[in-house]
C-alpha positions in Angstrom: 11.0 21.9 9.7 13.2 19.2 8.3 13.4 20.6 4.7 16.7 22.5 5.0 18.2 19.6 7.0 17.7 17.1 4.1 18.3 19.7 1.4 14.7 20.0 0.2 12.9 22.9 -1.3 9.4 21.8 -0.6 7.5 19.1 1.3 8.0 15.8 -0.6 5.3 13.8 1.0 2.3 16.0 1.5 -1.1 14.3 1.4 -2.7 17.1 -0.7 -2.5 16.0 -4.3 0.3 18.0 -6.1 0.3 17.3 -9.8 4.0 18.2 -10.0 4.7 15.1 -7.9 2.6 12.7 -10.0 4.2 9.3 -10.0 3.9 7.4 -13.2 5.0 4.1 -11.8 2.7 1.2 -10.8 0.9 1.7 -14.1 -0.4 5.1 -13.0 1.1 6.8 -16.0 -0.2 4.1 -18.4 -3.7 4.3 -16.8 -3.7 8.1 -17.3 -2.8 7.8 -20.9 -5.5 5.0 -21.4 -8.2 7.2 -19.8 -7.3 10.1 -22.2 -7.4 7.7 -25.1 -10.8 6.4 -23.9 -12.1 9.9 -23.7 -10.9 10.7 -27.2 -12.7 7.6 -28.4 -15.9 9.2 -27.3 -17.8 6.1 -26.2 -19.0 4.3 -23.0 -18.5 4.9 -19.3 -15.0 4.7 -17.7 -14.5 3.1 -14.3 -11.4 3.6 -12.1 -11.1 1.5 -8.9 -8.6 1.7 -6.1 -8.3 1.3 -2.4 -8.5 4.3 0.0 -5.4 6.4 -0.6 -4.4 4.7 -3.8 -4.1 7.9 -5.8 -7.6 8.3 -7.4 -7.8 12.0 -6.6 -4.4 12.7 -8.0 -5.3 10.8 -11.2 -8.4 12.9 -11.7 -6.4 16.1 -11.2 -3.8 14.9 -13.7 -6.6 14.2 -16.1 -7.8 17.8 -16.0 -4.2 18.9 -17.0 -3.7 16.2 -19.6 -7.0 16.5 -21.4 -7.3 18.8 -24.4 -8.2 22.5 -23.8 -11.7 22.0 -25.3 -12.6 19.6 -22.5 -15.2 20.8 -19.9 -15.1 18.9 -16.6 -18.1 18.6 -14.2 -17.3 17.1 -10.8 -19.9 15.3 -8.6 -18.1 15.3 -5.2 -21.1 14.5 -3.1 -21.7 10.8 -3.4 -24.9 10.9 -1.3 -26.7 13.1 -3.8 -30.2 11.9 -4.6 -31.5 11.0 -8.1 -33.9 13.9 -8.2 -31.1 16.3 -7.4 -28.3 15.1 -9.7 -29.7 16.7 -12.9 -29.9 20.1 -11.1 -26.3 19.7 -9.9 -24.9 18.9 -13.3 -26.9 21.7 -15.0 -25.8 24.2 -12.4 -22.1 23.3 -13.0 -22.6 23.9 -16.7 -24.0 27.3 -16.2 -27.6 26.4 -16.9 -30.1 28.5 -15.1 -32.7 26.1 -13.7 -35.5 26.8 -11.3 -35.9 24.1 -8.6 -39.6 24.2 -9.2 -39.0 22.7 -12.7 -39.8 19.0 -13.3 -36.8 16.8 -13.8 -37.9 16.1 -17.4 -37.7 19.9 -18.0 -34.2 20.1 -16.5 -33.1 17.2 -18.6 -34.3 19.0 -21.7 -32.4 22.2 -20.7 -29.3 20.1 -20.0 -29.5 18.3 -23.3 -29.8 21.7 -25.1 -26.7 23.0 -23.2 -24.7 19.9 -24.0 -25.5 20.2 -27.7 -24.5 23.9 -27.7 -21.1 22.9 -26.2 -20.8 20.2 -28.8 -21.3 22.7 -31.6 -18.5 24.8 -30.0 -16.3 21.7 -30.4 -16.2 21.2 -26.6 -16.2 17.8 -24.9 -18.1 17.5 -21.6 -16.8 15.0 -19.0 -18.6 14.1 -15.8 -16.3 12.9 -13.0 -18.0 11.0 -10.1 -16.0 10.7 -6.9 -16.5 8.0 -4.3 -19.0 6.3 -6.7 -19.3 3.3 -4.4 -21.4 5.4 -2.0 -23.8 6.8 -4.6 -27.4 5.6 -4.4 -28.3 3.1 -7.2 -31.1 5.3 -8.3 -28.7 8.2 -8.8 -26.3 6.0 -10.8 -29.2 5.0 -13.0 -30.2 8.6 -13.5 -26.7 9.4 -14.6 -26.7 6.3 -16.9 -29.6 7.8 -18.7 -27.5 10.9 -19.4 -25.1 8.6 -21.4 -27.9 8.2 -23.9 -27.6 11.9 -24.9 -25.7 11.7 -28.2 -25.3 12.9 -31.7 -25.2 10.6 -34.7 -21.5 10.1 -34.1 -20.6 10.6 -30.5 -21.8 11.1 -26.9 -22.7 14.6 -25.6 -21.5 13.6 -22.1 -18.8 11.2 -21.1 -18.7 9.7 -17.6 -15.8 8.6 -15.4 -16.6 6.9 -12.1 -13.8 6.8 -9.4 -14.5 4.5 -6.5 -13.2 2.0 -4.0 -13.3 -1.8 -4.7 -16.9 -1.9 -3.3 -17.9 -0.1 -6.4 -17.7 -3.4 -8.4 -20.2 -5.0 -5.9 -22.4 -1.8 -6.0 -22.9 -2.0 -9.8 -23.3 -5.7 -9.9 -26.8 -5.1 -8.5 -29.4 -6.2 -11.1 -31.3 -2.9 -11.0 -28.3 -1.1 -12.6 -27.4 -3.9 -15.0 -27.7 -1.4 -17.9 -25.1 0.9 -16.3 -22.7 -2.0 -15.9 -23.1 -2.9 -19.6 -22.2 0.6 -20.6 -18.8 0.5 -18.9 -16.3 0.0 -21.7 -13.1 0.7 -19.8 -12.2 -0.5 -16.3 -8.9 0.4 -14.6 -7.5 -0.8 -11.3 -4.9 1.1 -9.2 -2.7 -1.6 -7.6 -0.6 -1.1 -4.4 3.1 -0.4 -4.7 5.6 -3.3 -4.2 8.8 -2.9 -2.2 10.7 -2.1 -5.4 8.3 0.6 -6.5 8.1 2.1 -3.0 11.9 2.6 -3.2 11.5 4.2 -6.6 8.6 6.3 -5.4 10.4 7.7 -2.4 13.5 8.6 -4.5 11.2 10.2 -7.1 9.4 12.4 -4.6 12.6 13.5 -2.8 14.2 14.4 -6.1 11.2 16.4 -7.2 11.4 18.2 -3.8 15.0 19.2 -4.5 17.0 16.5 -2.8 20.4 15.7 -4.4 23.0 13.1 -3.5 22.7 9.8 -1.6 19.4 8.2 -0.6 17.6 9.3 2.5 15.8 6.1 3.4 17.7 2.9 4.4 16.7 -0.3 2.7 15.5 -1.7 6.0 13.3 1.4 6.5 11.9 1.1 3.0 10.9 -2.5 3.6 9.2 -1.5 6.9 7.4 1.4 5.1 6.2 -0.9 2.4 4.8 -3.4 4.9 3.2 -0.7 7.2 1.6 1.2 4.3 0.4 -1.8 2.4 1.7 0.0 -0.7 -1.0 2.7 -0.6 0.2 6.1 -1.5 -1.6 8.2 1.1 -0.4 6.1 4.0 3.0 5.9 2.6 3.2 9.7 2.3 2.0 10.2 5.9 4.5 7.6 7.3 7.4 8.9 5.2 6.8 12.5 6.2 6.7 11.6 9.9 9.8 9.3 9.6 11.7 12.2 8.1 10.8 14.4 11.0 11.8 11.7 13.5 15.2 11.3 11.7 15.7 15.1 11.8 14.9 15.2 15.6 17.3 12.3 16.1 20.0 14.1 14.0 20.4 11.2 11.7 21.4 11.6 8.0 19.2 8.6 7.0 15.8 7.4 7.9 16.1 4.1 9.8 13.5 1.5 10.8 13.2 3.0 14.3 12.1 6.3 12.7 9.4 4.5 10.8 8.3 2.8 14.0 8.1 6.2 15.7 5.9 7.4 12.8 3.6 4.4 13.3 3.4 5.1 17.0 2.5 8.7 16.4 -0.2 7.6 13.9 -1.8 5.4 16.6 -1.9 8.3 19.0 -3.3 10.7 16.5 -6.3 8.4 15.8 -7.4 9.2 19.4 -6.8 13.0 19.1 -9.1 15.7 17.8 -8.4 17.7 14.7 -7.5 20.7 16.9 -4.2 19.1 18.0 -1.3 21.5 17.3 1.9 20.8 15.4 3.9 21.6 18.6 2.1 18.9 20.5 2.8 16.3 17.8 6.4 17.2 17.8 6.6 16.9 21.6 5.2 13.4 21.4 7.8 12.4 18.9 10.6 13.9 21.0 9.4 12.0 24.1 9.3 8.8 22.1 12.8 9.4 20.8 14.0 10.1 24.3 12.7 7.0 26.0 12.4 4.4 23.3 15.5 4.5 21.0 17.3 1.7 22.8 14.2 -0.5 22.8 13.7 0.0 19.1 17.3 -0.6 18.2 17.4 -3.9 20.2 13.9 -5.2 19.5 13.1 -4.2 15.9 13.7 -6.6 13.2 12.5 -5.6 9.7 10.3 -8.1 7.9 9.8 -8.6 4.1 8.4 -11.3 1.9 11.6 -13.3 1.8 12.0 -13.3 5.6 8.4 -14.5 5.8 9.3 -17.4 3.6 12.3 -18.1 5.8 10.1 -18.3 8.8 7.9 -20.8 7.0 11.0 -22.9 6.3 11.9 -22.8 10.0 8.5 -23.9 11.1 8.4 -26.9 8.9 9.1 -30.3 10.5 12.5 -31.7 10.0 11.2 -35.0 8.6 8.9 -33.1 6.1 8.6 -34.6 2.7 9.7 -31.1 1.4 13.3 -31.9 2.3 13.2 -35.0 0.0 13.7 -32.7 -3.0 16.7 -30.4 -3.4 15.8 -26.7 -3.1 17.5 -25.8 -6.3 15.0 -27.9 -8.2 12.2 -25.4 -8.5 9.8 -27.6 -10.3 6.6 -26.5 -8.6 7.5 -22.8 -9.1 8.2 -23.4 -12.8 4.9 -25.1 -13.3 3.0 -22.3 -11.6 4.8 -19.7 -13.7 4.0 -21.6 -16.9 0.3 -21.8 -15.9 -0.1 -18.2 -14.9 -1.0 -16.6 -18.2 -3.6 -19.3 -19.0 -5.2 -18.7 -15.6 -5.2 -14.9 -16.0 -6.9 -15.2 -19.5 -9.5 -17.8 -18.6 -10.8 -16.3 -15.3 -13.8 -14.0 -15.4 -13.4 -13.0 -11.8 -12.1 -9.6 -10.5 -10.2 -10.1 -7.3 -7.4 -12.1 -5.8 -5.3 -12.1 -2.6 -1.7 -11.1 -3.0 0.2 -13.4 -0.6 3.8 -13.0 -1.2 6.4 -10.9 -3.0 10.0 -12.0 -3.4 13.0 -10.9 -5.4 14.2 -13.0 -8.3 17.1 -14.4 -6.3 14.7 -16.0 -3.8 13.3 -18.7 -6.2 14.2 -21.5 -3.7 12.3 -19.7 -0.9 9.2 -19.3 -3.1 9.5 -23.0 -4.1 9.6 -23.9 -0.4 6.6 -21.7 0.3 4.6 -23.4 -2.5 5.5 -26.9 -1.2 4.4 -25.9 2.3 1.1 -24.7 0.9 0.8 -28.0 -1.0 0.9 -29.7 2.3 -2.1 -27.7 3.4 -4.0 -28.8 0.3 -4.4 -25.3 -1.1 -1.8 -25.5 -3.9 -4.4 -25.4 -6.7 -5.5 -22.0 -5.4 -2.1 -20.5 -5.8 -0.9 -18.6 -8.9 2.6 -17.2 -9.5 3.8 -14.5 -11.8 7.2 -13.0 -12.5 6.9 -9.2 -12.8 9.8 -7.9 -14.9 8.7 -4.2 -14.7 9.1 -4.3 -10.9 12.6 -5.7 -10.8 11.9 -9.3 -11.9 10.1 -10.2 -8.7 7.9 -13.3 -7.9 4.3 -12.5 -6.9 2.2 -15.2 -5.4 -1.6 -14.9 -5.6 -4.3 -16.8 -3.7 -7.5 -17.9 -5.4 -10.0 -15.7 -7.4 -13.2 -13.9 -6.3 -16.1 -12.2 -8.1 -17.0 -10.0 -5.2 -14.7 -7.9 -3.0 -16.6 -9.1 0.1 -15.8 -12.7 -0.8 -12.1 -11.9 -1.1 -12.2 -10.1 2.3 -13.9 -13.1 3.9 -11.3 -15.4 2.5 -8.5 -13.1 3.7 -9.8 -13.0 7.2 -9.9 -16.9 7.4 -6.6 -17.7 5.8 -4.4 -20.3 7.6 -1.7 -18.6 9.7 1.0 -20.0 7.5 -0.3 -17.9 4.6 -0.6 -14.6 6.5 3.0 -14.0 7.5 3.7 -11.5 4.7 0.7 -9.2 5.3 -1.4 -10.4 2.4 -4.0 -8.0 0.9 -6.7 -7.9 -1.7 -5.8 -6.8 -5.2 -7.3 -6.9 -8.7 -6.4 -9.8 -10.8 -3.6 -8.5 -13.1 -4.5 -8.0 -16.7 
């Protein structure tokens, strides 16, 4: 509906994975290349972890396009499949005629024979497991046994597991220790920062045919980043609805009020059935525009990492010891930056909490934030990096955790002063 209005040839923010709109930023392109390399190396099991809507399905589809023509893909899309059924499912996808009355050892023999035939035809077989965190441990162990099928030089079957962060906890179970030891490559899909959200939106719009000036105002991009938590699926949904709201409002650019309308519509849709019509959704948006524009214009104030830091400054007592040092003397920040690489290399844990993101010109605000946390007694738990590939931004991380559940528990109990920039769990950067 809004395509012609914004000069677009196709929908830029659909949630169905479209490989022509694959975004290589946020290390997605590098991870894709690394997976292809790992497949070509022919050894071990590959694990890809990301939050819901982080782009795992898109990555798997890109893999089918990027892999060599002699690659045969088998997809296990039903994570609840039982161990006694999984061999039948894989054999069926490879065209092996198996009778359900056959014993699993017989099916395994037929499957091995088929894999060897494909190997002699110079074909590489890759098994992709979707939503692996939901797969029963017994099924994962059965699949692990398939990784034992090999020639003298390479595996007959390679395995890629795609899953949410809970997958790491799942495979930490002692009963599947051998599976965990077979994983030779692990990749994590991180959320997009504000800078990358801006790049992503521009990339998608350009691919959809947009030319000329940007469509999203900076304040709207900041609001989208905060509201989506940097996950691609939610970002696509909100961006699509915000474009529609801007179209109905006859605006040339998407403003924060349009993002807020998209959020309001999302809340309403959670309580609707799947049979809701597009016309009904549009009428809701129209009503919201008619009655709420003034409220949004007056009340809305976009928030980002730097503004959260400013609020912390405002909340600090006037007689605080922080004011005893000049803000230009960013000693604590410098020390944390110097210590970051050592911390990253020595830790053997997997998760951390991303507390704050600030642009390179906000060093004094980051310094003030660190000092305020020092007053809480938690300064040793903070780690700071400077990410050049994302616009030379400061990223502040909190603590380190072996289990996702431990990180989630810590996130839910953080002091209020540490939660003003919508912190979230992420993998420790490598």
